[in-house]
PQR file with spaces between the fields and no chain letter, atoms N, CA, C, O and H, PARSE charges and radii, in Angstrom:
ATOM       1  N    MET     1       8.268  -12.619  -10.139 -0.4000 1.5000
ATOM       2  CA   MET     1       7.198  -11.980   -9.406 -0.0000 2.0000
ATOM       3  C    MET     1       7.815  -11.120   -8.315  0.5500 1.7000
ATOM       4  O    MET     1       8.732  -11.552   -7.616 -0.5500 1.4000
ATOM       5  N    ALA     2       7.308   -9.903   -8.173 -0.4000 1.5000
ATOM       6  CA   ALA     2       7.806   -8.980   -7.155 -0.0000 2.0000
ATOM       7  C    ALA     2       6.788   -8.850   -6.033  0.5500 1.7000
ATOM       8  O    ALA     2       5.576   -8.902   -6.242 -0.5500 1.4000
ATOM       9  H    ALA     2       6.563   -9.553   -8.741  0.4000 1.0000
ATOM      10  N    LEU     3       7.330   -8.682   -4.846 -0.4000 1.5000
ATOM      11  CA   LEU     3       6.504   -8.598   -3.652 -0.0000 2.0000
ATOM      12  C    LEU     3       6.891   -7.329   -2.906  0.5500 1.7000
ATOM      13  O    LEU     3       8.075   -7.028   -2.752 -0.5500 1.4000
ATOM      14  H    LEU     3       8.314   -8.640   -4.676  0.4000 1.0000
ATOM      15  N    GLY     4       5.892   -6.587   -2.445 -0.4000 1.5000
ATOM      16  CA   GLY     4       6.163   -5.396   -1.665 -0.0000 2.0000
ATOM      17  C    GLY     4       5.217   -5.302   -0.483  0.5500 1.7000
ATOM      18  O    GLY     4       4.028   -5.607   -0.587 -0.5500 1.4000
ATOM      19  H    GLY     4       4.930   -6.831   -2.571  0.4000 1.0000
ATOM      20  N    PHE     5       5.771   -4.872    0.644 -0.4000 1.5000
ATOM      21  CA   PHE     5       4.953   -4.558    1.809 -0.0000 2.0000
ATOM      22  C    PHE     5       5.005   -3.053    1.953  0.5500 1.7000
ATOM      23  O    PHE     5       6.067   -2.477    2.187 -0.5500 1.4000
ATOM      24  H    PHE     5       6.736   -4.625    0.729  0.4000 1.0000
ATOM      25  N    VAL     6       3.846   -2.415    1.813 -0.4000 1.5000
ATOM      26  CA   VAL     6       3.797   -0.968    1.832 -0.0000 2.0000
ATOM      27  C    VAL     6       3.188   -0.500    3.142  0.5500 1.7000
ATOM      28  O    VAL     6       2.027   -0.782    3.441 -0.5500 1.4000
ATOM      29  H    VAL     6       2.983   -2.883    1.624  0.4000 1.0000
ATOM      30  N    LEU     7       3.993    0.225    3.924 -0.4000 1.5000
ATOM      31  CA   LEU     7       3.525    0.852    5.155 -0.0000 2.0000
ATOM      32  C    LEU     7       2.930    2.195    4.761  0.5500 1.7000
ATOM      33  O    LEU     7       3.558    2.971    4.040 -0.5500 1.4000
ATOM      34  H    LEU     7       4.936    0.454    3.681  0.4000 1.0000
ATOM      35  N    ILE     8       1.721    2.470    5.232 -0.4000 1.5000
ATOM      36  CA   ILE     8       0.983    3.651    4.789 -0.0000 2.0000
ATOM      37  C    ILE     8       0.562    4.499    5.978  0.5500 1.7000
ATOM      38  O    ILE     8      -0.075    4.017    6.914 -0.5500 1.4000
ATOM      39  H    ILE     8       1.211    1.840    5.817  0.4000 1.0000
ATOM      40  N    LYS     9       0.936    5.780    5.919 -0.4000 1.5000
ATOM      41  CA   LYS     9       0.537    6.742    6.939 -0.0000 2.0000
ATOM      42  C    LYS     9      -0.645    7.529    6.381  0.5500 1.7000
ATOM      43  O    LYS     9      -0.599    8.008    5.248 -0.5500 1.4000
ATOM      44  H    LYS     9       1.454    6.172    5.159  0.4000 1.0000
ATOM      45  N    VAL    10      -1.707    7.659    7.183 -0.4000 1.5000
ATOM      46  CA   VAL    10      -2.969    8.243    6.721 -0.0000 2.0000
ATOM      47  C    VAL    10      -3.349    9.442    7.599  0.5500 1.7000
ATOM      48  O    VAL    10      -3.046    9.481    8.792 -0.5500 1.4000
ATOM      49  H    VAL    10      -1.744    7.270    8.103  0.4000 1.0000
ATOM      50  N    MET    11      -4.010   10.404    6.983 -0.4000 1.5000
ATOM      51  CA   MET    11      -4.518   11.553    7.743 -0.0000 2.0000
ATOM      52  C    MET    11      -5.534   11.076    8.779  0.5500 1.7000
ATOM      53  O    MET    11      -6.280   10.130    8.525 -0.5500 1.4000
ATOM      54  H    MET    11      -4.256   10.372    6.014  0.4000 1.0000
ATOM      55  N    PRO    12      -5.567   11.725    9.943 -0.5600 1.5000
ATOM      56  CA   PRO    12      -6.551   11.349   10.962  0.2800 2.0000
ATOM      57  C    PRO    12      -7.974   11.370   10.409  0.5500 1.7000
ATOM      58  O    PRO    12      -8.350   12.267    9.655 -0.5500 1.4000
ATOM      59  N    ARG    13      -8.748   10.372   10.796 -0.4000 1.5000
ATOM      60  CA   ARG    13     -10.157   10.202   10.427 -0.0000 2.0000
ATOM      61  C    ARG    13     -10.380    9.841    8.955  0.5500 1.7000
ATOM      62  O    ARG    13     -11.517    9.846    8.484 -0.5500 1.4000
ATOM      63  H    ARG    13      -8.442    9.643   11.408  0.4000 1.0000
ATOM      64  N    LYS    14      -9.317    9.530    8.235 -0.4000 1.5000
ATOM      65  CA   LYS    14      -9.451    9.088    6.838 -0.0000 2.0000
ATOM      66  C    LYS    14      -9.051    7.615    6.685  0.5500 1.7000
ATOM      67  O    LYS    14      -8.982    7.094    5.572 -0.5500 1.4000
ATOM      68  H    LYS    14      -8.393    9.526    8.617  0.4000 1.0000
ATOM      69  N    GLU    15      -8.791    6.959    7.809 -0.4000 1.5000
ATOM      70  CA   GLU    15      -8.295    5.583    7.758 -0.0000 2.0000
ATOM      71  C    GLU    15      -9.245    4.647    7.016  0.5500 1.7000
ATOM      72  O    GLU    15      -8.806    3.866    6.171 -0.5500 1.4000
ATOM      73  H    GLU    15      -8.846    7.383    8.713  0.4000 1.0000
ATOM      74  N    ARG    16     -10.517    4.715    7.315 -0.4000 1.5000
ATOM      75  CA   ARG    16     -11.490    3.811    6.687 -0.0000 2.0000
ATOM      76  C    ARG    16     -11.621    4.082    5.194  0.5500 1.7000
ATOM      77  O    ARG    16     -11.707    3.147    4.397 -0.5500 1.4000
ATOM      78  H    ARG    16     -10.874    5.350    8.001  0.4000 1.0000
ATOM      79  N    LYS    17     -11.637    5.352    4.813 -0.4000 1.5000
ATOM      80  CA   LYS    17     -11.752    5.722    3.405 -0.0000 2.0000
ATOM      81  C    LYS    17     -10.557    5.183    2.601  0.5500 1.7000
ATOM      82  O    LYS    17     -10.726    4.636    1.511 -0.5500 1.4000
ATOM      83  H    LYS    17     -11.567    6.111    5.460  0.4000 1.0000
ATOM      84  N    VAL    18      -9.354    5.347    3.157 -0.4000 1.5000
ATOM      85  CA   VAL    18      -8.149    4.856    2.484 -0.0000 2.0000
ATOM      86  C    VAL    18      -8.152    3.331    2.443  0.5500 1.7000
ATOM      87  O    VAL    18      -7.818    2.734    1.420 -0.5500 1.4000
ATOM      88  H    VAL    18      -9.216    5.791    4.043  0.4000 1.0000
ATOM      89  N    TYR    19      -8.528    2.706    3.546 -0.4000 1.5000
ATOM      90  CA   TYR    19      -8.614    1.244    3.617 -0.0000 2.0000
ATOM      91  C    TYR    19      -9.533    0.718    2.518  0.5500 1.7000
ATOM      92  O    TYR    19      -9.166   -0.203    1.789 -0.5500 1.4000
ATOM      93  H    TYR    19      -8.800    3.191    4.377  0.4000 1.0000
ATOM      94  N    ASP    20     -10.714    1.295    2.400 -0.4000 1.5000
ATOM      95  CA   ASP    20     -11.681    0.854    1.386 -0.0000 2.0000
ATOM      96  C    ASP    20     -11.153    1.062   -0.034  0.5500 1.7000
ATOM      97  O    ASP    20     -11.375    0.227   -0.910 -0.5500 1.4000
ATOM      98  H    ASP    20     -11.012    2.043    2.993  0.4000 1.0000
ATOM      99  N    ALA    21     -10.457    2.175   -0.258 -0.4000 1.5000
ATOM     100  CA   ALA    21      -9.893    2.448   -1.584 -0.0000 2.0000
ATOM     101  C    ALA    21      -8.798    1.443   -1.930  0.5500 1.7000
ATOM     102  O    ALA    21      -8.697    1.000   -3.074 -0.5500 1.4000
ATOM     103  H    ALA    21     -10.277    2.853    0.454  0.4000 1.0000
ATOM     104  N    LEU    22      -7.982    1.086   -0.947 -0.4000 1.5000
ATOM     105  CA   LEU    22      -6.919    0.111   -1.183 -0.0000 2.0000
ATOM     106  C    LEU    22      -7.479   -1.267   -1.504  0.5500 1.7000
ATOM     107  O    LEU    22      -6.908   -1.988   -2.322 -0.5500 1.4000
ATOM     108  H    LEU    22      -8.064    1.446   -0.018  0.4000 1.0000
ATOM     109  N    LEU    23      -8.573   -1.641   -0.882 -0.4000 1.5000
ATOM     110  CA   LEU    23      -9.186   -2.946   -1.152 -0.0000 2.0000
ATOM     111  C    LEU    23      -9.645   -3.084   -2.602  0.5500 1.7000
ATOM     112  O    LEU    23      -9.770   -4.199   -3.109 -0.5500 1.4000
ATOM     113  H    LEU    23      -9.038   -1.056   -0.218  0.4000 1.0000
ATOM     114  N    LYS    24      -9.893   -1.971   -3.264 -0.4000 1.5000
ATOM     115  CA   LYS    24     -10.344   -1.992   -4.654 -0.0000 2.0000
ATOM     116  C    LYS    24      -9.200   -2.210   -5.646  0.5500 1.7000
ATOM     117  O    LYS    24      -9.444   -2.503   -6.817 -0.5500 1.4000
ATOM     118  H    LYS    24      -9.791   -1.065   -2.852  0.4000 1.0000
ATOM     119  N    LEU    25      -7.954   -2.071   -5.187 -0.4000 1.5000
ATOM     120  CA   LEU    25      -6.810   -2.264   -6.078 -0.0000 2.0000
ATOM     121  C    LEU    25      -6.516   -3.755   -6.235  0.5500 1.7000
ATOM     122  O    LEU    25      -6.320   -4.461   -5.246 -0.5500 1.4000
ATOM     123  H    LEU    25      -7.756   -1.833   -4.236  0.4000 1.0000
ATOM     124  N    SER    26      -6.487   -4.222   -7.457 -0.4000 1.5000
ATOM     125  CA   SER    26      -6.271   -5.651   -7.706 -0.0000 2.0000
ATOM     126  C    SER    26      -4.885   -6.114   -7.260  0.5500 1.7000
ATOM     127  O    SER    26      -4.697   -7.296   -6.970 -0.5500 1.4000
ATOM     128  H    SER    26      -6.647   -3.649   -8.260  0.4000 1.0000
ATOM     129  N    GLU    27      -3.930   -5.218   -7.201 -0.4000 1.5000
ATOM     130  CA   GLU    27      -2.568   -5.582   -6.803 -0.0000 2.0000
ATOM     131  C    GLU    27      -2.420   -5.807   -5.307  0.5500 1.7000
ATOM     132  O    GLU    27      -1.435   -6.399   -4.864 -0.5500 1.4000
ATOM     133  H    GLU    27      -4.082   -4.258   -7.436  0.4000 1.0000
ATOM     134  N    VAL    28      -3.390   -5.341   -4.522 -0.4000 1.5000
ATOM     135  CA   VAL    28      -3.342   -5.517   -3.066 -0.0000 2.0000
ATOM     136  C    VAL    28      -3.788   -6.941   -2.738  0.5500 1.7000
ATOM     137  O    VAL    28      -4.951   -7.301   -2.919 -0.5500 1.4000
ATOM     138  H    VAL    28      -4.190   -4.860   -4.881  0.4000 1.0000
ATOM     139  N    ASP    29      -2.848   -7.734   -2.256 -0.4000 1.5000
ATOM     140  CA   ASP    29      -3.113   -9.128   -1.929 -0.0000 2.0000
ATOM     141  C    ASP    29      -3.650   -9.270   -0.502  0.5500 1.7000
ATOM     142  O    ASP    29      -4.535  -10.086   -0.247 -0.5500 1.4000
ATOM     143  H    ASP    29      -1.904   -7.442   -2.108  0.4000 1.0000
ATOM     144  N    GLU    30      -3.108   -8.466    0.431 -0.4000 1.5000
ATOM     145  CA   GLU    30      -3.552   -8.456    1.816 -0.0000 2.0000
ATOM     146  C    GLU    30      -3.451   -7.028    2.344  0.5500 1.7000
ATOM     147  O    GLU    30      -2.629   -6.241    1.874 -0.5500 1.4000
ATOM     148  H    GLU    30      -2.389   -7.803    0.224  0.4000 1.0000
ATOM     149  N    LEU    31      -4.295   -6.701    3.326 -0.4000 1.5000
ATOM     150  CA   LEU    31      -4.316   -5.360    3.892 -0.0000 2.0000
ATOM     151  C    LEU    31      -4.694   -5.442    5.363  0.5500 1.7000
ATOM     152  O    LEU    31      -5.682   -6.082    5.724 -0.5500 1.4000
ATOM     153  H    LEU    31      -4.962   -7.341    3.707  0.4000 1.0000
ATOM     154  N    TYR    32      -3.903   -4.790    6.210 -0.4000 1.5000
ATOM     155  CA   TYR    32      -4.148   -4.838    7.652 -0.0000 2.0000
ATOM     156  C    TYR    32      -3.986   -3.463    8.285  0.5500 1.7000
ATOM     157  O    TYR    32      -3.097   -2.705    7.894 -0.5500 1.4000
ATOM     158  H    TYR    32      -3.100   -4.270    5.917  0.4000 1.0000
ATOM     159  N    PRO    33      -4.829   -3.129    9.257 -0.5600 1.5000
ATOM     160  CA   PRO    33      -4.626   -1.895   10.023  0.2800 2.0000
ATOM     161  C    PRO    33      -3.493   -2.097   11.036  0.5500 1.7000
ATOM     162  O    PRO    33      -3.254   -3.208   11.508 -0.5500 1.4000
ATOM     163  N    LEU    34      -2.813   -1.009   11.354 -0.4000 1.5000
ATOM     164  CA   LEU    34      -1.713   -1.032   12.314 -0.0000 2.0000
ATOM     165  C    LEU    34      -1.946    0.040   13.379  0.5500 1.7000
ATOM     166  O    LEU    34      -2.781    0.927   13.208 -0.5500 1.4000
ATOM     167  H    LEU    34      -3.007   -0.106   10.970  0.4000 1.0000
ATOM     168  N    PHE    35      -1.213   -0.053   14.453 -0.4000 1.5000
ATOM     169  CA   PHE    35      -1.192    0.982   15.476 -0.0000 2.0000
ATOM     170  C    PHE    35       0.255    1.430   15.609  0.5500 1.7000
ATOM     171  O    PHE    35       1.155    0.597   15.712 -0.5500 1.4000
ATOM     172  H    PHE    35      -0.535   -0.774   14.592  0.4000 1.0000
ATOM     173  N    GLY    36       0.484    2.727   15.607 -0.4000 1.5000
ATOM     174  CA   GLY    36       1.848    3.229   15.724 -0.0000 2.0000
ATOM     175  C    GLY    36       2.140    4.259   14.654  0.5500 1.7000
ATOM     176  O    GLY    36       1.258    5.019   14.254 -0.5500 1.4000
ATOM     177  H    GLY    36      -0.247    3.403   15.522  0.4000 1.0000
ATOM     178  N    GLU    37       3.377    4.283   14.194 -0.4000 1.5000
ATOM     179  CA   GLU    37       3.819    5.296   13.232 -0.0000 2.0000
ATOM     180  C    GLU    37       3.045    5.202   11.911  0.5500 1.7000
ATOM     181  O    GLU    37       2.728    6.226   11.305 -0.5500 1.4000
ATOM     182  H    GLU    37       4.093    3.666   14.520  0.4000 1.0000
ATOM     183  N    TYR    38       2.743    3.993   11.470 -0.4000 1.5000
ATOM     184  CA   TYR    38       1.978    3.793   10.241 -0.0000 2.0000
ATOM     185  C    TYR    38       0.605    3.239   10.585  0.5500 1.7000
ATOM     186  O    TYR    38       0.426    2.584   11.613 -0.5500 1.4000
ATOM     187  H    TYR    38       3.000    3.161   11.962  0.4000 1.0000
ATOM     188  N    ASP    39      -0.368    3.510    9.711 -0.4000 1.5000
ATOM     189  CA   ASP    39      -1.755    3.145    9.974 -0.0000 2.0000
ATOM     190  C    ASP    39      -2.193    1.859    9.278  0.5500 1.7000
ATOM     191  O    ASP    39      -3.067    1.148    9.773 -0.5500 1.4000
ATOM     192  H    ASP    39      -0.223    4.042    8.877  0.4000 1.0000
ATOM     193  N    LEU    40      -1.580    1.560    8.126 -0.4000 1.5000
ATOM     194  CA   LEU    40      -1.962    0.381    7.341 -0.0000 2.0000
ATOM     195  C    LEU    40      -0.716   -0.276    6.767  0.5500 1.7000
ATOM     196  O    LEU    40       0.308    0.376    6.562 -0.5500 1.4000
ATOM     197  H    LEU    40      -0.869    2.137    7.724  0.4000 1.0000
ATOM     198  N    ILE    41      -0.818   -1.573    6.511 -0.4000 1.5000
ATOM     199  CA   ILE    41       0.219   -2.273    5.752 -0.0000 2.0000
ATOM     200  C    ILE    41      -0.481   -3.073    4.658  0.5500 1.7000
ATOM     201  O    ILE    41      -1.429   -3.816    4.913 -0.5500 1.4000
ATOM     202  H    ILE    41      -1.649   -2.102    6.677  0.4000 1.0000
ATOM     203  N    ALA    42       0.014   -2.900    3.434 -0.4000 1.5000
ATOM     204  CA   ALA    42      -0.564   -3.587    2.281 -0.0000 2.0000
ATOM     205  C    ALA    42       0.492   -4.498    1.671  0.5500 1.7000
ATOM     206  O    ALA    42       1.630   -4.086    1.446 -0.5500 1.4000
ATOM     207  H    ALA    42       0.783   -2.296    3.228  0.4000 1.0000
ATOM     208  N    LYS    43       0.102   -5.740    1.407 -0.4000 1.5000
ATOM     209  CA   LYS    43       0.974   -6.670    0.689 -0.0000 2.0000
ATOM     210  C    LYS    43       0.611   -6.561   -0.788  0.5500 1.7000
ATOM     211  O    LYS    43      -0.528   -6.812   -1.181 -0.5500 1.4000
ATOM     212  H    LYS    43      -0.823   -6.074    1.590  0.4000 1.0000
ATOM     213  N    ILE    44       1.597   -6.185   -1.599 -0.4000 1.5000
ATOM     214  CA   ILE    44       1.395   -5.982   -3.027 -0.0000 2.0000
ATOM     215  C    ILE    44       2.136   -7.083   -3.786  0.5500 1.7000
ATOM     216  O    ILE    44       3.317   -7.327   -3.536 -0.5500 1.4000
ATOM     217  H    ILE    44       2.523   -5.982   -1.280  0.4000 1.0000
ATOM     218  N    VAL    45       1.449   -7.739   -4.702 -0.4000 1.5000
ATOM     219  CA   VAL    45       2.062   -8.773   -5.536 -0.0000 2.0000
ATOM     220  C    VAL    45       1.872   -8.366   -6.996  0.5500 1.7000
ATOM     221  O    VAL    45       0.749   -8.206   -7.474 -0.5500 1.4000
ATOM     222  H    VAL    45       0.490   -7.541   -4.905  0.4000 1.0000
ATOM     223  N    VAL    46       3.006   -8.203   -7.696 -0.4000 1.5000
ATOM     224  CA   VAL    46       2.990   -7.775   -9.100 -0.0000 2.0000
ATOM     225  C    VAL    46       4.068   -8.541   -9.878  0.5500 1.7000
ATOM     226  O    VAL    46       4.806   -9.338   -9.298 -0.5500 1.4000
ATOM     227  H    VAL    46       3.918   -8.333   -7.308  0.4000 1.0000
ATOM     228  N    LYS    47       4.154   -8.302  -11.166 -0.4000 1.5000
ATOM     229  CA   LYS    47       5.094   -9.072  -11.996 -0.0000 2.0000
ATOM     230  C    LYS    47       6.552   -8.643  -11.839  0.5500 1.7000
ATOM     231  O    LYS    47       7.452   -9.476  -11.943 -0.5500 1.4000
ATOM     232  H    LYS    47       3.554   -7.655  -11.637  0.4000 1.0000
ATOM     233  N    ASP    48       6.800   -7.344  -11.589 -0.4000 1.5000
ATOM     234  CA   ASP    48       8.187   -6.881  -11.447 -0.0000 2.0000
ATOM     235  C    ASP    48       8.237   -5.609  -10.599  0.5500 1.7000
ATOM     236  O    ASP    48       7.202   -5.057  -10.227 -0.5500 1.4000
ATOM     237  H    ASP    48       6.069   -6.667  -11.505  0.4000 1.0000
ATOM     238  N    PHE    49       9.459   -5.152  -10.300 -0.4000 1.5000
ATOM     239  CA   PHE    49       9.621   -3.998   -9.419 -0.0000 2.0000
ATOM     240  C    PHE    49       9.204   -2.686  -10.073  0.5500 1.7000
ATOM     241  O    PHE    49       8.848   -1.735   -9.376 -0.5500 1.4000
ATOM     242  H    PHE    49      10.301   -5.601  -10.602  0.4000 1.0000
ATOM     243  N    GLU    50       9.243   -2.623  -11.384 -0.4000 1.5000
ATOM     244  CA   GLU    50       8.750   -1.425  -12.083 -0.0000 2.0000
ATOM     245  C    GLU    50       7.246   -1.273  -11.856  0.5500 1.7000
ATOM     246  O    GLU    50       6.759   -0.171  -11.606 -0.5500 1.4000
ATOM     247  H    GLU    50       9.532   -3.395  -11.950  0.4000 1.0000
ATOM     248  N    GLU    51       6.523   -2.373  -11.943 -0.4000 1.5000
ATOM     249  CA   GLU    51       5.084   -2.325  -11.690 -0.0000 2.0000
ATOM     250  C    GLU    51       4.806   -2.002  -10.217  0.5500 1.7000
ATOM     251  O    GLU    51       3.854   -1.284   -9.909 -0.5500 1.4000
ATOM     252  H    GLU    51       6.919   -3.268  -12.147  0.4000 1.0000
ATOM     253  N    LEU    52       5.620   -2.521   -9.325 -0.4000 1.5000
ATOM     254  CA   LEU    52       5.463   -2.211   -7.905 -0.0000 2.0000
ATOM     255  C    LEU    52       5.611   -0.712   -7.676  0.5500 1.7000
ATOM     256  O    LEU    52       4.824   -0.106   -6.949 -0.5500 1.4000
ATOM     257  H    LEU    52       6.393   -3.104   -9.576  0.4000 1.0000
ATOM     258  N    SER    53       6.606   -0.129   -8.289 -0.4000 1.5000
ATOM     259  CA   SER    53       6.815    1.319   -8.178 -0.0000 2.0000
ATOM     260  C    SER    53       5.612    2.089   -8.706  0.5500 1.7000
ATOM     261  O    SER    53       5.172    3.055   -8.082 -0.5500 1.4000
ATOM     262  H    SER    53       7.245   -0.621   -8.880  0.4000 1.0000
ATOM     263  N    ASP    54       5.078    1.671   -9.847 -0.4000 1.5000
ATOM     264  CA   ASP    54       3.895    2.327  -10.421 -0.0000 2.0000
ATOM     265  C    ASP    54       2.691    2.242   -9.495  0.5500 1.7000
ATOM     266  O    ASP    54       1.958    3.218   -9.337 -0.5500 1.4000
ATOM     267  H    ASP    54       5.435    0.887  -10.354  0.4000 1.0000
ATOM     268  N    VAL    55       2.483    1.079   -8.881 -0.4000 1.5000
ATOM     269  CA   VAL    55       1.343    0.906   -7.972 -0.0000 2.0000
ATOM     270  C    VAL    55       1.481    1.848   -6.777  0.5500 1.7000
ATOM     271  O    VAL    55       0.520    2.513   -6.392 -0.5500 1.4000
ATOM     272  H    VAL    55       3.079    0.286   -9.009  0.4000 1.0000
ATOM     273  N    VAL    56       2.666    1.900   -6.199 -0.4000 1.5000
ATOM     274  CA   VAL    56       2.869    2.749   -5.021 -0.0000 2.0000
ATOM     275  C    VAL    56       2.725    4.227   -5.381  0.5500 1.7000
ATOM     276  O    VAL    56       1.991    4.963   -4.721 -0.5500 1.4000
ATOM     277  H    VAL    56       3.447    1.359   -6.512  0.4000 1.0000
ATOM     278  N    VAL    57       3.419    4.652   -6.419 -0.4000 1.5000
ATOM     279  CA   VAL    57       3.447    6.077   -6.769 -0.0000 2.0000
ATOM     280  C    VAL    57       2.141    6.549   -7.411  0.5500 1.7000
ATOM     281  O    VAL    57       1.607    7.590   -7.030 -0.5500 1.4000
ATOM     282  H    VAL    57       4.015    4.054   -6.956  0.4000 1.0000
ATOM     283  N    LYS    58       1.631    5.799   -8.371 -0.4000 1.5000
ATOM     284  CA   LYS    58       0.484    6.270   -9.146 -0.0000 2.0000
ATOM     285  C    LYS    58      -0.875    5.885   -8.569  0.5500 1.7000
ATOM     286  O    LYS    58      -1.875    6.543   -8.857 -0.5500 1.4000
ATOM     287  H    LYS    58       2.066    4.953   -8.680  0.4000 1.0000
ATOM     288  N    LYS    59      -0.924    4.835   -7.765 -0.4000 1.5000
ATOM     289  CA   LYS    59      -2.214    4.402   -7.226 -0.0000 2.0000
ATOM     290  C    LYS    59      -2.339    4.657   -5.727  0.5500 1.7000
ATOM     291  O    LYS    59      -3.283    5.315   -5.290 -0.5500 1.4000
ATOM     292  H    LYS    59      -0.112    4.301   -7.531  0.4000 1.0000
ATOM     293  N    ILE    60      -1.396    4.145   -4.936 -0.4000 1.5000
ATOM     294  CA   ILE    60      -1.529    4.269   -3.477 -0.0000 2.0000
ATOM     295  C    ILE    60      -1.335    5.704   -3.023  0.5500 1.7000
ATOM     296  O    ILE    60      -2.157    6.229   -2.273 -0.5500 1.4000
ATOM     297  H    ILE    60      -0.629    3.610   -5.291  0.4000 1.0000
ATOM     298  N    ARG    61      -0.263    6.346   -3.465 -0.4000 1.5000
ATOM     299  CA   ARG    61      -0.007    7.729   -3.039 -0.0000 2.0000
ATOM     300  C    ARG    61      -1.029    8.708   -3.594  0.5500 1.7000
ATOM     301  O    ARG    61      -1.154    9.825   -3.091 -0.5500 1.4000
ATOM     302  H    ARG    61       0.405    5.919   -4.074  0.4000 1.0000
ATOM     303  N    ALA    62      -1.757    8.305   -4.621 -0.4000 1.5000
ATOM     304  CA   ALA    62      -2.781    9.176   -5.208 -0.0000 2.0000
ATOM     305  C    ALA    62      -4.098    9.148   -4.423  0.5500 1.7000
ATOM     306  O    ALA    62      -4.976    9.975   -4.671 -0.5500 1.4000
ATOM     307  H    ALA    62      -1.655    7.397   -5.030  0.4000 1.0000
ATOM     308  N    ILE    63      -4.246    8.220   -3.493 -0.4000 1.5000
ATOM     309  CA   ILE    63      -5.478    8.113   -2.713 -0.0000 2.0000
ATOM     310  C    ILE    63      -5.573    9.286   -1.742  0.5500 1.7000
ATOM     311  O    ILE    63      -4.629    9.568   -1.004 -0.5500 1.4000
ATOM     312  H    ILE    63      -3.534    7.548   -3.292  0.4000 1.0000
ATOM     313  N    ASP    64      -6.700    9.956   -1.749 -0.4000 1.5000
ATOM     314  CA   ASP    64      -6.928   11.081   -0.844 -0.0000 2.0000
ATOM     315  C    ASP    64      -6.826   10.613    0.602  0.5500 1.7000
ATOM     316  O    ASP    64      -7.521    9.682    1.008 -0.5500 1.4000
ATOM     317  H    ASP    64      -7.466    9.727   -2.349  0.4000 1.0000
ATOM     318  N    GLY    65      -5.965   11.255    1.372 -0.4000 1.5000
ATOM     319  CA   GLY    65      -5.784   10.903    2.770 -0.0000 2.0000
ATOM     320  C    GLY    65      -4.461   10.222    3.058  0.5500 1.7000
ATOM     321  O    GLY    65      -4.052   10.144    4.216 -0.5500 1.4000
ATOM     322  H    GLY    65      -5.400   12.011    1.042  0.4000 1.0000
ATOM     323  N    VAL    66      -3.777    9.723    2.028 -0.4000 1.5000
ATOM     324  CA   VAL    66      -2.469    9.107    2.224 -0.0000 2.0000
ATOM     325  C    VAL    66      -1.430   10.210    2.399  0.5500 1.7000
ATOM     326  O    VAL    66      -1.294   11.091    1.551 -0.5500 1.4000
ATOM     327  H    VAL    66      -4.109    9.787    1.087  0.4000 1.0000
ATOM     328  N    ILE    67      -0.701   10.148    3.508 -0.4000 1.5000
ATOM     329  CA   ILE    67       0.315   11.156    3.813 -0.0000 2.0000
ATOM     330  C    ILE    67       1.700   10.693    3.375  0.5500 1.7000
ATOM     331  O    ILE    67       2.466   11.462    2.795 -0.5500 1.4000
ATOM     332  H    ILE    67      -0.811    9.432    4.197  0.4000 1.0000
ATOM     333  N    ASP    68       2.013    9.428    3.657 -0.4000 1.5000
ATOM     334  CA   ASP    68       3.361    8.929    3.417 -0.0000 2.0000
ATOM     335  C    ASP    68       3.319    7.420    3.237  0.5500 1.7000
ATOM     336  O    ASP    68       2.414    6.750    3.733 -0.5500 1.4000
ATOM     337  H    ASP    68       1.390    8.803    4.127  0.4000 1.0000
ATOM     338  N    THR    69       4.309    6.890    2.521 -0.4000 1.5000
ATOM     339  CA   THR    69       4.443    5.440    2.381 -0.0000 2.0000
ATOM     340  C    THR    69       5.905    5.049    2.561  0.5500 1.7000
ATOM     341  O    THR    69       6.813    5.858    2.370 -0.5500 1.4000
ATOM     342  H    THR    69       5.045    7.434    2.118  0.4000 1.0000
ATOM     343  N    LYS    70       6.105    3.804    2.928 -0.4000 1.5000
ATOM     344  CA   LYS    70       7.432    3.210    3.001 -0.0000 2.0000
ATOM     345  C    LYS    70       7.286    1.796    2.445  0.5500 1.7000
ATOM     346  O    LYS    70       6.474    1.011    2.933 -0.5500 1.4000
ATOM     347  H    LYS    70       5.367    3.147    3.083  0.4000 1.0000
ATOM     348  N    THR    71       8.070    1.478    1.430 -0.4000 1.5000
ATOM     349  CA   THR    71       7.934    0.186    0.765 -0.0000 2.0000
ATOM     350  C    THR    71       9.120   -0.709    1.059  0.5500 1.7000
ATOM     351  O    THR    71      10.274   -0.323    0.876 -0.5500 1.4000
ATOM     352  H    THR    71       8.730    2.116    1.033  0.4000 1.0000
ATOM     353  N    LEU    72       8.815   -1.908    1.516 -0.4000 1.5000
ATOM     354  CA   LEU    72       9.806   -2.954    1.746 -0.0000 2.0000
ATOM     355  C    LEU    72       9.629   -3.966    0.628  0.5500 1.7000
ATOM     356  O    LEU    72       8.527   -4.469    0.412 -0.5500 1.4000
ATOM     357  H    LEU    72       7.878   -2.222    1.665  0.4000 1.0000
ATOM     358  N    THR    73      10.709   -4.266   -0.086 -0.4000 1.5000
ATOM     359  CA   THR    73      10.577   -5.125   -1.266 -0.0000 2.0000
ATOM     360  C    THR    73      11.226   -6.477   -1.063  0.5500 1.7000
ATOM     361  O    THR    73      12.079   -6.676   -0.199 -0.5500 1.4000
ATOM     362  H    THR    73      11.605   -3.857    0.089  0.4000 1.0000
ATOM     363  N    GLY    74      10.782   -7.389   -1.899 -0.4000 1.5000
ATOM     364  CA   GLY    74      11.332   -8.738   -1.910 -0.0000 2.0000
ATOM     365  C    GLY    74      10.906   -9.434   -3.172  0.5500 1.7000
ATOM     366  O    GLY    74      10.188   -8.861   -3.991 -0.5500 1.4000
ATOM     367  H    GLY    74      10.089   -7.227   -2.601  0.4000 1.0000
ATOM     368  N    ALA    75      11.332  -10.641   -3.336 -0.4000 1.5000
ATOM     369  CA   ALA    75      10.946  -11.428   -4.501 -0.0000 2.0000
ATOM     370  C    ALA    75      10.295  -12.708   -4.014  0.5500 1.7000
ATOM     371  O    ALA    75      10.677  -13.260   -2.982 -0.5500 1.4000
ATOM     372  H    ALA    75      11.916  -11.106   -2.671  0.4000 1.0000
ATOM     373  N    LYS    76       9.327  -13.165   -4.751 -0.4000 1.5000
ATOM     374  CA   LYS    76       8.644  -14.406   -4.417 -0.0000 2.0000
ATOM     375  C    LYS    76       9.418  -15.567   -5.025  0.5500 1.7000
ATOM     376  O    LYS    76       9.729  -15.542   -6.216 -0.5500 1.4000
ATOM     377  H    LYS    76       9.017  -12.717   -5.590  0.4000 1.0000
ATOM     378  N    PHE    77       9.731  -16.568   -4.243 -0.4000 1.5000
ATOM     379  CA   PHE    77      10.494  -17.720   -4.732 -0.0000 2.0000
ATOM     380  C    PHE    77       9.581  -18.770   -5.321  0.5500 1.7000
ATOM     381  O    PHE    77      10.052  -19.809   -5.782 -0.5500 1.4000
ATOM     382  H    PHE    77       9.479  -16.588   -3.275  0.4000 1.0000
C-alpha cells in the first residue's frame, strides 16, 4: 500500500471549489486546509506508487483552480 501527502496550491477564491472536488475522490483519505505557501493537504492511500502518480497527475492537477502540487510519499506498514 502506498501513502502520499499532497500539498496543494490553489488560485485565490477557488479554495472551496477545489476542496469540494477533492472530497469526491475516493483515493483521498483525509483533507485539511492550510495557511501559508500551500492551501490544502490531502492524504492519499492507494495500492502502489504508480497509482499515486496517476491520482496526482490525472485527477488532482486536473481540478480547475489547482496551481501546483508537492507530493511526499511513504509506505504503509
